[in-house]
Backbone as JSON Lines, residues from 0, in Angstrom:
{"i":0,"aa":"M","n":[0.83,-1.22,-0.03],"ca":[0.0,-0.04,0.04],"c":[0.87,1.25,0.01]}
{"i":1,"aa":"E","n":[0.58,2.16,-0.9],"ca":[1.35,3.41,-1.03],"c":[0.83,4.45,-0.01]}
{"i":2,"aa":"H","n":[1.76,5.21,0.52],"ca":[1.42,6.33,1.37],"c":[2.36,7.45,1.15]}
{"i":3,"aa":"T","n":[1.88,8.69,1.14],"ca":[2.79,9.86,1.13],"c":[3.54,9.94,2.43]}
{"i":4,"aa":"P","n":[4.65,10.67,2.41],"ca":[5.38,10.88,3.65],"c":[4.51,11.52,4.71]}
{"i":5,"aa":"E","n":[3.63,12.44,4.36],"ca":[2.71,13.1,5.38],"c":[1.81,12.02,5.94]}
{"i":6,"aa":"E","n":[1.27,11.13,5.11],"ca":[0.32,10.1,5.62],"c":[1.06,9.19,6.55]}
{"i":7,"aa":"I","n":[2.34,8.8,6.29],"ca":[3.06,7.94,7.1],"c":[3.3,8.56,8.52]}
{"i":8,"aa":"E","n":[3.68,9.8,8.51],"ca":[3.92,10.49,9.76],"c":[2.62,10.57,10.51]}
{"i":9,"aa":"N","n":[1.55,10.84,9.88],"ca":[0.23,10.87,10.53],"c":[-0.18,9.56,11.11]}
{"i":10,"aa":"I","n":[0.13,8.44,10.44],"ca":[-0.21,7.15,10.87],"c":[0.57,6.84,12.22]}
{"i":11,"aa":"T","n":[1.88,7.21,12.15],"ca":[2.75,7.06,13.31],"c":[2.29,7.87,14.5]}
{"i":12,"aa":"R","n":[1.98,9.12,14.2],"ca":[1.53,10.07,15.28],"c":[0.27,9.56,15.96]}
{"i":13,"aa":"L","n":[-0.7,9.15,15.24],"ca":[-1.99,8.69,15.76],"c":[-1.77,7.39,16.54]}
{"i":14,"aa":"T","n":[-0.94,6.47,16.06],"ca":[-0.82,5.2,16.76],"c":[-0.03,5.43,18.11]}
{"i":15,"aa":"L","n":[1.09,6.34,18.02],"ca":[1.64,6.66,19.27],"c":[0.81,7.43,20.25]}
{"i":16,"aa":"Q","n":[-0.13,8.21,19.7],"ca":[-1.07,9.02,20.59],"c":[-1.98,7.98,21.31]}
{"i":17,"aa":"Y","n":[-2.36,6.89,20.65],"ca":[-3.18,5.86,21.35],"c":[-2.36,5.32,22.61]}
{"i":18,"aa":"Y","n":[-1.15,4.98,22.35],"ca":[-0.36,4.38,23.41],"c":[0.04,5.39,24.54]}
{"i":19,"aa":"E","n":[0.23,6.65,24.12],"ca":[0.41,7.74,25.09],"c":[-0.74,7.95,26.07]}
{"i":20,"aa":"Q","n":[-1.95,7.8,25.47],"ca":[-3.22,8.06,26.21],"c":[-3.52,6.88,27.17]}
{"i":21,"aa":"H","n":[-3.02,5.64,26.68],"ca":[-3.45,4.44,27.43],"c":[-2.24,3.76,28.1]}
{"i":22,"aa":"A","n":[-1.21,4.55,28.37],"ca":[-0.02,3.94,28.87],"c":[-0.13,3.18,30.17]}
{"i":23,"aa":"A","n":[-0.83,3.74,31.08],"ca":[-1.03,3.09,32.38],"c":[-1.85,1.85,32.36]}
{"i":24,"aa":"Q","n":[-2.89,1.89,31.47],"ca":[-3.7,0.73,31.37],"c":[-2.94,-0.42,30.62]}
{"i":25,"aa":"F","n":[-2.23,0.02,29.59],"ca":[-1.44,-1.01,28.86],"c":[-0.4,-1.67,29.76]}
{"i":26,"aa":"F","n":[0.26,-0.9,30.56],"ca":[1.27,-1.54,31.47],"c":[0.54,-2.5,32.41]}
{"i":27,"aa":"A","n":[-0.51,-2.08,32.99],"ca":[-1.3,-3.05,33.93],"c":[-1.73,-4.34,33.23]}
{"i":28,"aa":"A","n":[-2.05,-4.19,31.98],"ca":[-2.63,-5.28,31.25],"c":[-1.57,-6.3,30.73]}
{"i":29,"aa":"T","n":[-0.4,-5.73,30.47],"ca":[0.69,-6.63,29.83],"c":[1.81,-6.97,30.69]}
{"i":30,"aa":"R","n":[1.92,-6.33,31.9],"ca":[3.1,-6.56,32.74],"c":[3.38,-7.97,33.08]}
{"i":31,"aa":"D","n":[2.38,-8.85,33.13],"ca":[2.53,-10.23,33.5],"c":[2.54,-11.2,32.29]}
{"i":32,"aa":"H","n":[2.45,-10.58,31.07],"ca":[2.46,-11.5,29.96],"c":[3.76,-12.29,29.86]}
{"i":33,"aa":"D","n":[3.66,-13.59,29.5],"ca":[4.84,-14.4,29.44],"c":[5.41,-14.51,27.97]}
{"i":34,"aa":"V","n":[6.44,-13.83,27.83],"ca":[7.14,-13.87,26.47],"c":[8.47,-14.5,26.66]}
{"i":35,"aa":"S","n":[8.67,-15.31,27.66],"ca":[9.98,-16.02,27.95],"c":[10.4,-16.82,26.71]}
{"i":36,"aa":"Q","n":[9.47,-17.35,25.95],"ca":[9.83,-18.1,24.77],"c":[10.57,-17.23,23.82]}
{"i":37,"aa":"N","n":[10.12,-16.1,23.64],"ca":[10.78,-15.09,22.65],"c":[12.07,-14.57,23.13]}
{"i":38,"aa":"I","n":[12.14,-14.27,24.45],"ca":[13.4,-13.87,25.02],"c":[14.55,-14.91,24.82]}
{"i":39,"aa":"A","n":[14.1,-16.11,25.13],"ca":[15.06,-17.22,25.07],"c":[15.49,-17.53,23.6]}
{"i":40,"aa":"A","n":[14.58,-17.33,22.75],"ca":[14.82,-17.55,21.29],"c":[15.9,-16.51,20.83]}
{"i":41,"aa":"L","n":[15.83,-15.34,21.23],"ca":[16.81,-14.38,20.82],"c":[18.12,-14.57,21.45]}
{"i":42,"aa":"L","n":[18.15,-14.84,22.69],"ca":[19.46,-15.0,23.4],"c":[20.12,-16.34,22.96]}
{"i":43,"aa":"D","n":[19.37,-17.36,22.61],"ca":[19.98,-18.67,22.19],"c":[20.5,-18.47,20.74]}
{"i":44,"aa":"A","n":[20.0,-17.55,19.97],"ca":[20.48,-17.4,18.64],"c":[21.72,-16.61,18.47]}
{"i":45,"aa":"I","n":[22.02,-15.85,19.51],"ca":[23.2,-14.91,19.41],"c":[24.44,-15.84,19.72]}
{"i":46,"aa":"T","n":[25.44,-15.71,18.95],"ca":[26.63,-16.51,19.14],"c":[27.7,-15.55,19.9]}
{"i":47,"aa":"G","n":[28.67,-16.11,20.41],"ca":[29.66,-15.23,21.14],"c":[29.34,-15.26,22.65]}
{"i":48,"aa":"P","n":[30.3,-14.85,23.29],"ca":[30.17,-14.89,24.79],"c":[29.2,-13.84,25.31]}
{"i":49,"aa":"A","n":[28.32,-14.23,26.29],"ca":[27.52,-13.3,27.0],"c":[28.27,-12.6,28.06]}
{"i":50,"aa":"P","n":[27.82,-11.47,28.63],"ca":[26.59,-10.83,28.38],"c":[26.48,-10.07,27.07]}
{"i":51,"aa":"Y","n":[25.24,-9.85,26.62],"ca":[24.94,-9.16,25.41],"c":[24.49,-7.79,25.65]}
{"i":52,"aa":"T","n":[24.59,-6.97,24.58],"ca":[23.9,-5.63,24.59],"c":[22.71,-5.83,23.63]}
{"i":53,"aa":"I","n":[21.5,-5.53,24.23],"ca":[20.3,-5.8,23.59],"c":[19.52,-4.54,23.36]}
{"i":54,"aa":"L","n":[18.95,-4.29,22.15],"ca":[18.06,-3.07,21.91],"c":[16.63,-3.67,21.86]}
{"i":55,"aa":"D","n":[15.85,-3.18,22.81],"ca":[14.45,-3.52,22.87],"c":[13.67,-2.45,22.09]}
{"i":56,"aa":"L","n":[13.36,-2.75,20.89],"ca":[12.72,-1.81,20.0],"c":[11.19,-1.8,20.29]}
{"i":57,"aa":"G","n":[10.65,-0.68,20.6],"ca":[9.16,-0.59,21.04],"c":[9.07,-1.23,22.48]}
{"i":58,"aa":"C","n":[9.92,-0.8,23.38],"ca":[9.98,-1.42,24.68],"c":[8.76,-1.28,25.51]}
{"i":59,"aa":"G","n":[7.85,-0.29,25.17],"ca":[6.66,-0.06,25.89],"c":[7.04,0.31,27.39]}
{"i":60,"aa":"P","n":[6.34,-0.18,28.32],"ca":[6.67,0.18,29.72],"c":[7.88,-0.52,30.36]}
{"i":61,"aa":"G","n":[8.53,-1.38,29.63],"ca":[9.72,-1.93,30.19],"c":[9.75,-3.26,30.73]}
{"i":62,"aa":"R","n":[8.66,-4.06,30.51],"ca":[8.66,-5.43,31.08],"c":[9.85,-6.25,30.61]}
{"i":63,"aa":"D","n":[10.11,-6.28,29.32],"ca":[11.17,-7.08,28.84],"c":[12.62,-6.51,29.01]}
{"i":64,"aa":"L","n":[12.72,-5.22,29.04],"ca":[13.97,-4.64,29.53],"c":[14.34,-5.25,30.87]}
{"i":65,"aa":"K","n":[13.36,-5.22,31.8],"ca":[13.67,-5.68,33.12],"c":[14.1,-7.21,33.18]}
{"i":66,"aa":"T","n":[13.52,-7.98,32.29],"ca":[13.94,-9.37,32.18],"c":[15.34,-9.54,31.61]}
{"i":67,"aa":"F","n":[15.64,-8.84,30.53],"ca":[16.96,-8.92,29.96],"c":[18.03,-8.44,30.99]}
{"i":68,"aa":"S","n":[17.71,-7.39,31.72],"ca":[18.69,-6.87,32.76],"c":[18.89,-7.95,33.79]}
{"i":69,"aa":"A","n":[17.78,-8.48,34.24],"ca":[17.83,-9.46,35.33],"c":[18.69,-10.71,34.93]}
{"i":70,"aa":"L","n":[18.74,-11.04,33.69],"ca":[19.48,-12.1,33.07],"c":[20.96,-11.72,32.91]}
{"i":71,"aa":"G","n":[21.37,-10.51,33.2],"ca":[22.68,-10.13,33.28],"c":[23.19,-9.36,31.96]}
{"i":72,"aa":"H","n":[22.19,-9.08,31.05],"ca":[22.59,-8.36,29.85],"c":[22.39,-6.86,30.0]}
{"i":73,"aa":"T","n":[23.03,-6.1,29.09],"ca":[22.87,-4.62,29.05],"c":[21.68,-4.46,28.05]}
{"i":74,"aa":"A","n":[20.58,-3.97,28.54],"ca":[19.36,-3.73,27.78],"c":[19.1,-2.26,27.62]}
{"i":75,"aa":"I","n":[18.92,-1.8,26.42],"ca":[18.52,-0.41,26.19],"c":[17.18,-0.37,25.36]}
{"i":76,"aa":"G","n":[16.29,0.5,25.82],"ca":[14.89,0.49,25.2],"c":[14.79,1.69,24.24]}
{"i":77,"aa":"I","n":[13.92,1.54,23.28],"ca":[13.45,2.64,22.53],"c":[11.93,2.57,22.44]}
{"i":78,"aa":"D","n":[11.32,3.73,22.52],"ca":[9.87,3.85,22.33],"c":[9.49,5.29,21.9]}
{"i":79,"aa":"G","n":[8.54,5.35,21.08],"ca":[8.12,6.58,20.58],"c":[7.29,7.45,21.58]}
{"i":80,"aa":"S","n":[6.67,6.67,22.53],"ca":[5.74,7.34,23.43],"c":[6.55,7.9,24.64]}
{"i":81,"aa":"P","n":[6.49,9.18,24.88],"ca":[7.25,9.71,26.03],"c":[6.79,9.07,27.34]}
{"i":82,"aa":"R","n":[5.49,8.83,27.46],"ca":[5.02,8.24,28.76],"c":[5.51,6.82,28.9]}
{"i":83,"aa":"F","n":[5.52,6.02,27.86],"ca":[6.12,4.69,27.94],"c":[7.65,4.71,28.31]}
{"i":84,"aa":"A","n":[8.37,5.67,27.6],"ca":[9.73,5.81,27.99],"c":[9.95,6.1,29.44]}
{"i":85,"aa":"E","n":[9.12,7.03,29.99],"ca":[9.27,7.37,31.34],"c":[8.9,6.16,32.33]}
{"i":86,"aa":"I","n":[7.92,5.46,32.07],"ca":[7.52,4.31,32.91],"c":[8.7,3.27,32.75]}
{"i":87,"aa":"A","n":[9.16,2.94,31.54],"ca":[10.14,1.98,31.35],"c":[11.38,2.26,32.11]}
{"i":88,"aa":"R","n":[11.8,3.47,32.12],"ca":[13.03,3.84,32.83],"c":[12.85,3.55,34.29]}
{"i":89,"aa":"E","n":[11.7,3.95,34.88],"ca":[11.48,3.8,36.3],"c":[11.32,2.31,36.64]}
{"i":90,"aa":"Y","n":[10.53,1.58,35.77],"ca":[10.26,0.13,36.09],"c":[11.42,-0.75,35.93]}
{"i":91,"aa":"S","n":[12.26,-0.58,34.89],"ca":[13.25,-1.49,34.55],"c":[14.68,-1.04,35.09]}
{"i":92,"aa":"G","n":[14.85,0.26,35.34],"ca":[16.12,0.82,35.69],"c":[17.18,0.85,34.57]}
{"i":93,"aa":"C","n":[16.59,0.63,33.31],"ca":[17.48,0.64,32.16],"c":[17.49,1.95,31.43]}
{"i":94,"aa":"E","n":[18.44,2.15,30.58],"ca":[18.57,3.34,29.7],"c":[17.34,3.11,28.62]}
{"i":95,"aa":"V","n":[16.61,4.24,28.48],"ca":[15.51,4.13,27.44],"c":[15.58,5.47,26.65]}
{"i":96,"aa":"W","n":[15.59,5.3,25.33],"ca":[15.56,6.42,24.47],"c":[14.09,6.63,23.88]}
{"i":97,"aa":"Q","n":[13.74,7.77,23.97],"ca":[12.44,8.15,23.21],"c":[12.72,8.57,21.77]}
{"i":98,"aa":"Q","n":[12.42,7.64,20.83],"ca":[12.68,7.86,19.39],"c":[11.55,7.34,18.6]}
{"i":99,"aa":"D","n":[11.07,8.15,17.66],"ca":[10.12,7.67,16.58],"c":[10.81,6.65,15.69]}
{"i":100,"aa":"F","n":[10.17,5.6,15.41],"ca":[10.74,4.56,14.48],"c":[11.1,5.16,13.11]}
{"i":101,"aa":"L","n":[10.45,6.21,12.72],"ca":[10.74,6.79,11.4],"c":[12.03,7.73,11.48]}
{"i":102,"aa":"K","n":[12.45,7.94,12.65],"ca":[13.6,8.85,12.87],"c":[14.61,8.25,13.81]}
{"i":103,"aa":"L","n":[14.93,7.03,13.63],"ca":[15.85,6.33,14.53],"c":[17.28,6.84,14.39]}
{"i":104,"aa":"D","n":[17.92,7.01,15.48],"ca":[19.33,7.52,15.48],"c":[20.12,6.45,16.3]}
{"i":105,"aa":"L","n":[20.74,5.53,15.63],"ca":[21.35,4.32,16.16],"c":[22.79,4.24,15.68]}
{"i":106,"aa":"A","n":[23.65,4.01,16.67],"ca":[25.07,3.81,16.3],"c":[25.25,2.54,15.45]}
{"i":107,"aa":"V","n":[26.32,2.61,14.62],"ca":[26.66,1.52,13.77],"c":[27.27,0.36,14.57]}
{"i":108,"aa":"A","n":[26.79,-0.93,14.37],"ca":[27.42,-2.08,15.06],"c":[27.48,-2.02,16.55]}
{"i":109,"aa":"R","n":[26.37,-1.44,17.2],"ca":[26.32,-1.31,18.66],"c":[25.79,-2.49,19.4]}
{"i":110,"aa":"F","n":[24.77,-3.24,18.75],"ca":[24.07,-4.24,19.5],"c":[24.34,-5.67,19.02]}
{"i":111,"aa":"D","n":[24.33,-6.57,20.03],"ca":[24.41,-8.0,19.73],"c":[23.02,-8.48,19.25]}
{"i":112,"aa":"G","n":[21.96,-7.91,19.79],"ca":[20.63,-8.4,19.35],"c":[19.59,-7.2,19.41]}
{"i":113,"aa":"V","n":[18.58,-7.38,18.55],"ca":[17.41,-6.41,18.54],"c":[16.22,-7.24,18.85]}
{"i":114,"aa":"F","n":[15.44,-6.79,19.82],"ca":[14.21,-7.53,20.29],"c":[13.09,-6.64,19.88]}
{"i":115,"aa":"A","n":[12.34,-7.0,18.8],"ca":[11.27,-6.22,18.28],"c":[9.93,-7.01,18.52]}
{"i":116,"aa":"N","n":[9.47,-7.03,19.77],"ca":[8.3,-7.76,20.15],"c":[7.08,-6.94,19.98]}
{"i":117,"aa":"A","n":[6.18,-7.34,19.03],"ca":[4.9,-6.61,18.84],"c":[5.13,-5.11,18.53]}
{"i":118,"aa":"A","n":[6.06,-4.81,17.69],"ca":[6.42,-3.5,17.4],"c":[6.35,-3.11,15.95]}
{"i":119,"aa":"L","n":[7.08,-3.89,15.04],"ca":[7.24,-3.53,13.72],"c":[5.94,-3.56,12.87]}
{"i":120,"aa":"F","n":[4.96,-4.3,13.39],"ca":[3.75,-4.36,12.57],"c":[2.94,-3.07,12.59]}
{"i":121,"aa":"H","n":[3.29,-2.19,13.45],"ca":[2.57,-0.83,13.48],"c":[3.02,0.05,12.36]}
{"i":122,"aa":"L","n":[4.12,-0.28,11.67],"ca":[4.6,0.51,10.53],"c":[3.81,0.22,9.25]}
{"i":123,"aa":"P","n":[3.5,1.19,8.53],"ca":[3.04,1.01,7.17],"c":[4.07,0.26,6.33]}
{"i":124,"aa":"S","n":[3.71,-0.6,5.5],"ca":[4.63,-1.44,4.8],"c":[5.65,-0.62,4.02]}
{"i":125,"aa":"V","n":[5.26,0.53,3.49],"ca":[6.16,1.37,2.67],"c":[7.33,1.95,3.59]}
{"i":126,"aa":"A","n":[7.09,2.0,4.86],"ca":[8.13,2.52,5.8],"c":[9.01,1.42,6.36]}
{"i":127,"aa":"L","n":[8.68,0.18,6.23],"ca":[9.42,-0.91,6.79],"c":[10.78,-1.1,6.38]}
{"i":128,"aa":"P","n":[11.2,-0.97,5.03],"ca":[12.52,-1.07,4.56],"c":[13.49,-0.16,5.19]}
{"i":129,"aa":"Q","n":[13.08,1.12,5.46],"ca":[13.91,2.08,5.98],"c":[14.28,1.68,7.47]}
{"i":130,"aa":"V","n":[13.2,1.27,8.26],"ca":[13.48,0.89,9.61],"c":[14.33,-0.36,9.69]}
{"i":131,"aa":"L","n":[14.07,-1.42,8.89],"ca":[14.9,-2.6,8.91],"c":[16.32,-2.25,8.48]}
{"i":132,"aa":"G","n":[16.56,-1.25,7.67],"ca":[17.92,-0.92,7.33],"c":[18.64,-0.24,8.54]}
{"i":133,"aa":"H","n":[17.94,0.5,9.32],"ca":[18.52,1.03,10.59],"c":[18.9,-0.16,11.53]}
{"i":134,"aa":"L","n":[18.02,-1.08,11.56],"ca":[18.29,-2.24,12.59],"c":[19.46,-3.01,12.06]}
{"i":135,"aa":"H","n":[19.52,-3.25,10.76],"ca":[20.59,-3.97,10.21],"c":[21.95,-3.29,10.49]}
{"i":136,"aa":"R","n":[22.0,-2.01,10.32],"ca":[23.25,-1.2,10.55],"c":[23.62,-1.23,12.0]}
{"i":137,"aa":"T","n":[22.68,-1.21,12.92],"ca":[23.0,-1.05,14.27],"c":[23.43,-2.42,14.95]}
{"i":138,"aa":"L","n":[23.18,-3.49,14.3],"ca":[23.68,-4.82,14.8],"c":[25.1,-5.03,14.38]}
{"i":139,"aa":"K","n":[25.76,-5.58,15.36],"ca":[27.17,-6.15,15.07],"c":[27.09,-7.32,14.02]}
{"i":140,"aa":"P","n":[28.15,-7.46,13.3],"ca":[28.2,-8.62,12.35],"c":[27.86,-9.92,13.17]}
{"i":141,"aa":"G","n":[26.93,-10.64,12.57],"ca":[26.61,-11.96,13.31],"c":[25.46,-11.72,14.32]}
{"i":142,"aa":"G","n":[25.04,-10.38,14.49],"ca":[24.01,-10.1,15.45],"c":[22.68,-10.65,14.98]}
{"i":143,"aa":"V","n":[21.61,-10.56,15.9],"ca":[20.4,-11.27,15.57],"c":[19.26,-10.24,15.79]}
{"i":144,"aa":"L","n":[18.29,-10.32,14.89],"ca":[16.99,-9.54,15.06],"c":[15.92,-10.55,15.25]}
{"i":145,"aa":"F","n":[15.25,-10.32,16.38],"ca":[14.04,-11.09,16.7],"c":[12.84,-10.16,16.45]}
{"i":146,"aa":"S","n":[11.82,-10.77,15.82],"ca":[10.55,-9.96,15.64],"c":[9.33,-10.92,15.95]}
{"i":147,"aa":"S","n":[8.31,-10.28,16.46],"ca":[7.11,-11.05,16.69],"c":[5.98,-10.08,16.25]}
{"i":148,"aa":"N","n":[5.17,-10.56,15.36],"ca":[4.0,-9.7,14.79],"c":[2.77,-10.58,14.65]}
{"i":149,"aa":"P","n":[1.55,-9.97,14.74],"ca":[0.43,-10.75,14.45],"c":[0.41,-10.96,12.91]}
{"i":150,"aa":"H","n":[0.21,-12.18,12.52],"ca":[0.29,-12.49,11.02],"c":[-1.07,-12.45,10.35]}
{"i":151,"aa":"G","n":[-1.05,-12.42,9.06],"ca":[-2.31,-12.26,8.29],"c":[-2.07,-12.66,6.8]}
{"i":152,"aa":"Q","n":[-2.77,-11.94,5.92],"ca":[-2.72,-12.26,4.5],"c":[-2.19,-10.96,3.79]}
{"i":153,"aa":"N","n":[-1.28,-10.26,4.45],"ca":[-0.58,-9.09,3.81],"c":[-1.53,-7.94,3.7]}
{"i":154,"aa":"Q","n":[-2.53,-7.82,4.56],"ca":[-3.41,-6.67,4.6],"c":[-2.82,-5.62,5.62]}
{"i":155,"aa":"E","n":[-3.15,-4.35,5.45],"ca":[-2.74,-3.39,6.34],"c":[-3.84,-2.26,6.47]}
{"i":156,"aa":"G","n":[-3.86,-1.59,7.58],"ca":[-4.88,-0.62,7.8],"c":[-5.21,-0.29,9.23]}
{"i":157,"aa":"W","n":[-6.16,0.52,9.56],"ca":[-6.49,0.77,10.96],"c":[-7.32,-0.33,11.54]}
{"i":158,"aa":"N","n":[-6.85,-0.54,12.89],"ca":[-7.49,-1.55,13.74],"c":[-7.91,-0.61,14.93]}
{"i":159,"aa":"G","n":[-9.13,-0.05,14.88],"ca":[-9.45,0.88,15.93],"c":[-8.57,2.21,15.77]}
{"i":160,"aa":"E","n":[-7.9,2.55,16.85],"ca":[-7.0,3.74,16.82],"c":[-5.53,3.46,16.53]}
{"i":161,"aa":"R","n":[-5.27,2.21,16.19],"ca":[-3.84,1.84,15.84],"c":[-3.79,1.28,14.43]}
{"i":162,"aa":"Y","n":[-2.71,1.57,13.81],"ca":[-2.42,0.99,12.49],"c":[-1.65,-0.3,12.64]}
{"i":163,"aa":"G","n":[-2.0,-1.23,11.66],"ca":[-1.27,-2.5,11.65],"c":[-1.05,-3.06,10.32]}
{"i":164,"aa":"S","n":[0.11,-3.83,10.13],"ca":[0.39,-4.49,8.87],"c":[0.53,-5.94,9.18]}
{"i":165,"aa":"Y","n":[-0.21,-6.78,8.52],"ca":[-0.34,-8.24,8.9],"c":[0.18,-9.18,7.8]}
{"i":166,"aa":"Y","n":[1.41,-9.6,7.91],"ca":[2.01,-10.3,6.8],"c":[1.93,-11.85,7.0]}
{"i":167,"aa":"D","n":[1.95,-12.58,5.94],"ca":[2.23,-13.99,5.98],"c":[3.79,-14.19,6.1]}
{"i":168,"aa":"Y","n":[4.17,-15.41,6.36],"ca":[5.63,-15.6,6.58],"c":[6.46,-15.33,5.32]}
{"i":169,"aa":"E","n":[5.9,-15.76,4.18],"ca":[6.63,-15.59,2.89],"c":[6.86,-14.15,2.54]}
{"i":170,"aa":"T","n":[5.92,-13.33,2.66],"ca":[6.16,-11.89,2.53],"c":[7.0,-11.27,3.55]}
{"i":171,"aa":"W","n":[6.89,-11.62,4.81],"ca":[7.72,-11.14,5.85],"c":[9.23,-11.51,5.59]}
{"i":172,"aa":"E","n":[9.43,-12.78,5.11],"ca":[10.82,-13.14,4.78],"c":[11.38,-12.39,3.6]}
{"i":173,"aa":"R","n":[10.53,-12.1,2.6],"ca":[11.07,-11.36,1.47],"c":[11.47,-9.89,1.96]}
{"i":174,"aa":"L","n":[10.66,-9.27,2.78],"ca":[10.98,-7.94,3.26],"c":[12.17,-7.84,4.08]}
{"i":175,"aa":"V","n":[12.33,-8.86,4.98],"ca":[13.48,-8.76,5.91],"c":[14.81,-9.1,5.28]}
{"i":176,"aa":"T","n":[14.78,-10.16,4.34],"ca":[15.95,-10.55,3.62],"c":[16.39,-9.36,2.67]}
{"i":177,"aa":"A","n":[15.41,-8.62,2.16],"ca":[15.76,-7.51,1.3],"c":[16.55,-6.44,2.01]}
{"i":178,"aa":"A","n":[16.44,-6.4,3.35],"ca":[17.23,-5.46,4.19],"c":[18.61,-6.06,4.46]}
{"i":179,"aa":"G","n":[18.96,-7.27,4.04],"ca":[20.25,-7.72,4.26],"c":[20.38,-8.83,5.34]}
{"i":180,"aa":"F","n":[19.25,-9.22,5.88],"ca":[19.26,-10.34,6.82],"c":[19.2,-11.69,6.27]}
{"i":181,"aa":"K","n":[19.55,-12.75,7.01],"ca":[19.41,-14.09,6.63],"c":[18.53,-14.75,7.62]}
{"i":182,"aa":"A","n":[17.59,-15.53,7.16],"ca":[16.62,-16.15,7.97],"c":[17.29,-17.28,8.83]}
{"i":183,"aa":"L","n":[16.94,-17.32,10.08],"ca":[17.37,-18.4,11.01],"c":[16.3,-19.37,11.27]}
{"i":184,"aa":"S","n":[15.19,-18.88,11.77],"ca":[14.07,-19.81,12.1],"c":[12.79,-18.91,12.39]}
{"i":185,"aa":"H","n":[11.69,-19.61,12.42],"ca":[10.42,-18.97,12.78],"c":[9.45,-19.96,13.44]}
{"i":186,"aa":"Y","n":[8.49,-19.41,14.19],"ca":[7.5,-20.26,14.89],"c":[6.3,-19.37,15.14]}
{"i":187,"aa":"Y","n":[5.24,-20.09,15.54],"ca":[4.0,-19.34,15.8],"c":[3.6,-19.45,17.29]}
{"i":188,"aa":"R","n":[2.94,-18.46,17.79],"ca":[2.61,-18.38,19.2],"c":[1.14,-18.11,19.43]}
{"i":189,"aa":"P","n":[0.6,-18.49,20.59],"ca":[1.22,-19.14,21.74],"c":[1.55,-20.62,21.4]}
{"i":190,"aa":"P","n":[2.54,-21.25,22.06],"ca":[2.83,-22.58,21.69],"c":[1.81,-23.65,22.09]}
{"i":191,"aa":"N","n":[1.92,-24.8,21.43],"ca":[1.05,-25.99,21.76],"c":[-0.4,-25.75,21.52]}
{"i":192,"aa":"L","n":[-0.7,-24.93,20.54],"ca":[-2.1,-24.73,20.13],"c":[-2.25,-24.93,18.61]}
{"i":193,"aa":"P","n":[-3.39,-25.21,18.08],"ca":[-3.67,-25.23,16.65],"c":[-3.3,-23.97,15.99]}
{"i":194,"aa":"R","n":[-2.86,-24.01,14.77],"ca":[-2.4,-22.78,13.99],"c":[-3.49,-21.7,14.06]}
{"i":195,"aa":"A","n":[-4.76,-22.11,13.97],"ca":[-5.81,-21.09,13.95],"c":[-5.92,-20.32,15.27]}
{"i":196,"aa":"E","n":[-5.27,-20.84,16.32],"ca":[-5.27,-20.22,17.61],"c":[-3.88,-19.64,17.98]}
{"i":197,"aa":"Q","n":[-3.06,-19.52,16.93],"ca":[-1.77,-18.81,17.1],"c":[-1.65,-17.63,16.33]}
{"i":198,"aa":"P","n":[-2.09,-16.52,16.82],"ca":[-2.09,-15.19,16.04],"c":[-0.64,-14.68,15.8]}
{"i":199,"aa":"W","n":[0.38,-15.06,16.54],"ca":[1.69,-14.37,16.51],"c":[2.64,-15.18,15.71]}
{"i":200,"aa":"L","n":[3.33,-14.49,14.85],"ca":[4.4,-15.05,14.05],"c":[5.67,-14.56,14.61]}
{"i":201,"aa":"A","n":[6.56,-15.36,15.18],"ca":[7.9,-14.94,15.69],"c":[8.99,-15.4,14.69]}
{"i":202,"aa":"S","n":[9.92,-14.6,14.51],"ca":[11.05,-14.95,13.54],"c":[12.37,-14.42,13.96]}
{"i":203,"aa":"L","n":[13.45,-15.08,13.56],"ca":[14.87,-14.75,13.91],"c":[15.67,-14.56,12.7]}
{"i":204,"aa":"W","n":[16.52,-13.58,12.7],"ca":[17.32,-13.28,11.45],"c":[18.62,-12.84,11.94]}
{"i":205,"aa":"T","n":[19.66,-13.1,11.14],"ca":[20.99,-12.71,11.49],"c":[21.62,-11.73,10.43]}
{"i":206,"aa":"K","n":[22.44,-10.9,10.86],"ca":[23.28,-10.02,10.05],"c":[24.51,-10.78,9.69]}
{"i":207,"aa":"A","n":[24.7,-11.04,8.41],"ca":[25.87,-11.89,8.0],"c":[27.19,-11.31,8.39]}
{"i":208,"aa":"L","n":[28.14,-12.19,8.77],"ca":[29.42,-11.81,9.15],"c":[30.09,-11.22,7.92]}
{"i":209,"aa":"C","n":[30.85,-10.08,8.15],"ca":[31.56,-9.45,7.08],"c":[32.95,-9.96,6.94]}
């Protein structure tokens, strides 16, 4: 789906506005969600000695930052919502940067892993290559990107007050590999359920060694 730059910025602004207005409720509703399968998948895929430096992209109120830190890793969060960034700093004790995904400012080869849990699907598809390019550059050679998104049949649009893009695996693989990543593995969540009851597609990608 094509969008003008102004439309893309408006989509991002309105989606972030939703999270800004519902930050406290979202924190209360998601604080106890179990994503240990996803955290373990990322950490297990990274080669080299731990501890690792992890970027939690779309960290929200900091639940997963706190887990990475408790496991001994250096975790840094990014979120576009000022309120989420504030809550995440207080809750996790980690460094959190308030940055719009469309205006990421990331050092080259800084991170061993990027954890994008329920984050990248909020981007319009036309904006995804730019963001994936930033993530590719900020990973160290051999670093790993983890993503988890609700999957679909490649449709996108508004779901209430939030925008979403819902890819099947084949399309998601094409988009991510076009940014320079190599596929490692993927799975559907929650585990141990029929596919029709697994709305989340989790996938792991590596930045090839130079």
